[in-house]
SELUM-386421 format. One record per residue (C-alpha): x, y negated, z negated. Coordinates in steps of 0.1 Angstrom, whole numbers, plus 5000, padded with zeros to 4 digits. Layout:
BEGIN
XYZ/...
This chain:
BEGIN
530649814869/532949574887/533749244870/532348944890/534648654899/534648344877/532048084887/533347794908/533247434894/529947354912/528147674902/525447494883/524747264913/524547564936/522047744913/519947424911/519047424947/515247394951/513247714958/511047704988/508647965003/510248175030/507048185050/504347925053/501548165042/499047885043/499247915081/498148275082/494748345096/492348235068/490548485046/486848435054/485348525021/481748475033/482248705062/483748985041/481148945014/478348975040/479949285056/479949455022/476149425019/474049715029/476949955036/476150325039/478550605029/479450835058/482351035044/484051135011/487551295009/488851424976/492651414973/493751684948/496451614922/499951634936/498551664971/497851445001/494951405025/494351225058/491351025068/490050825097/488250485096/486750305125/487349935131/484649735112/484150005085/484949985048/486850235028/487550264991/490250444971/488550544938/489750654904/487250924895/488451144866/491450974849/494250724854/496050814886/498350634911/498050684949/500550624977/498850495009/500050515045/498050355074/498550395111/496850265142/494750565150/495750545187/499450475182/501350615152/504250385160/502150095148/501750135110/501749955077/504649715073/505149685035/508149445038/506249185058/503149225037/505249155007/506848855023/503448705031/501448795000/503948874973/505049184954/501549294946/498349274966/494649224957/491349104972/491948845000/495248995011/495949185043/498049495051/500149395081/501449615109/504949675122/506749475149/506149405177/502449425169/502349225136/498549205130/496249295101/495449665099/493149625069/491949345046/491449405008/487849305001/487449404965/489749504936/488249604903/491749564887/491949204900/491749084865/495149224856/497348964872/500948984858/501549094822/504248994797/506749234814/506149064848/504349374860/501249384883/499049634900/499049764937/502649704946/504349674979/507849684963/508650054961/508850314988/507350644977/508750924956/510551164979/512451494976/515751344990/516051084962/514951354937/517751584950/520251294949/519551184913/518451514896/520051784918/516751974920/514152034947/510551934943/508051974971/505151764961/506651424961/504351164978/506651155009/506051535013/502351515006/501951235032/503951425057/501851735053/498651535055/499651365087/500951695102/497651855095/495551575109/497551555141/498551915147/502251835142/504952025125/506351885093/509551785112/507451605139/505351425114/508051315089/509451025110/506050855110/505650845072/506550505060/506850275029/503550275011/501050064992/501250194957/497650194948/496850144911/500650154903/501749904877/505249784884/507549484884/511249384880/513049384847/513749034835/517349104826/518749294857/515749274881/515549654883/512349814896/510249914866/506950094861/504450134833/501250314826/498650214852/495650034837/493250214861/490350394846/487450604860/485250394882/487950154893/488550114930/490449924957/488349844988/489449765023/487849645056/489349825086/490449565111/491349825137/490750195142/492850355114/494350685105/495250695068/496950935044/496850915006/498851114981/497851164945/501251094930/502751374909/503551104883/499851064874/499550714859/503350674863/503850594826/507150784823/508150954855/507351124888/508551394912/507851684888/504951864872/505251704838/502551424840/498851494837/497451424871/493851364885/492251364919/491651044938/488550994961/488350814994/484950695004/484250555039/481250335046/479450225078/478749855079/475649695094/476149605131/474449265127/477049175100/479849225125/478249005152/481048785167/483848975150/486449165169/489649345160/492749125159/494949155190/498649245188/501048955183/501348775217/505048705215/507048865244/510848845245/512248705277/514049035284/510749225285/
């Protein structure tokens, strides 16, 4: 490791500059708790998709529907991708979601889409792990910090090939859903919401850390689809990500996706958010 230069005489004053929020999150469209609670009432399940361990599956959700990612049999982490069902170039933007809501998301937070669209794709309406908060290690649940385990990083760090990383599982799921080759689908796979994953940054060096997920059978994360969505979920080969990933060592379990119809009268007056109205002068 390179030795850093000595601190300047005014180092303490520089470090003492006040911290301010990067974005005025209070100016975001407000979370209408009463509306989302009403929408959750009287829902009717219309589909169930089981994601096998170390595999991925795609699913479609219509605007105004609710979907849940459910831990059924044992502690398991899932990697989630979301796309506009009519335009794969508009997809989940983990970086902006993190900038707006923080490193971990829960009920009341939204999953935002990429530029130039920048609108909510889905809103989290219920989180059975919402009680977890941040623990003594600074770790929380459902992170938008990490990317997804992938075979390229695995090859770089371990020198071995593994074909069931979440990146690969998501790519195969998208390819199957859209009739694409693996090579055609791969560029559309993007940074994920790490559902149920317990992560944070080490206090000493701020390295990305993980620990055993607190998820247990019956826990779920629930979303309201703000637009027509195509999703893909990978049941991570790391299982609960207590020790590692990108291999067949961990005990893994399936995840379940349930999709629910909502009552039309509960959606009265609601409409999908429009894409961001900004237009560059060059357009």
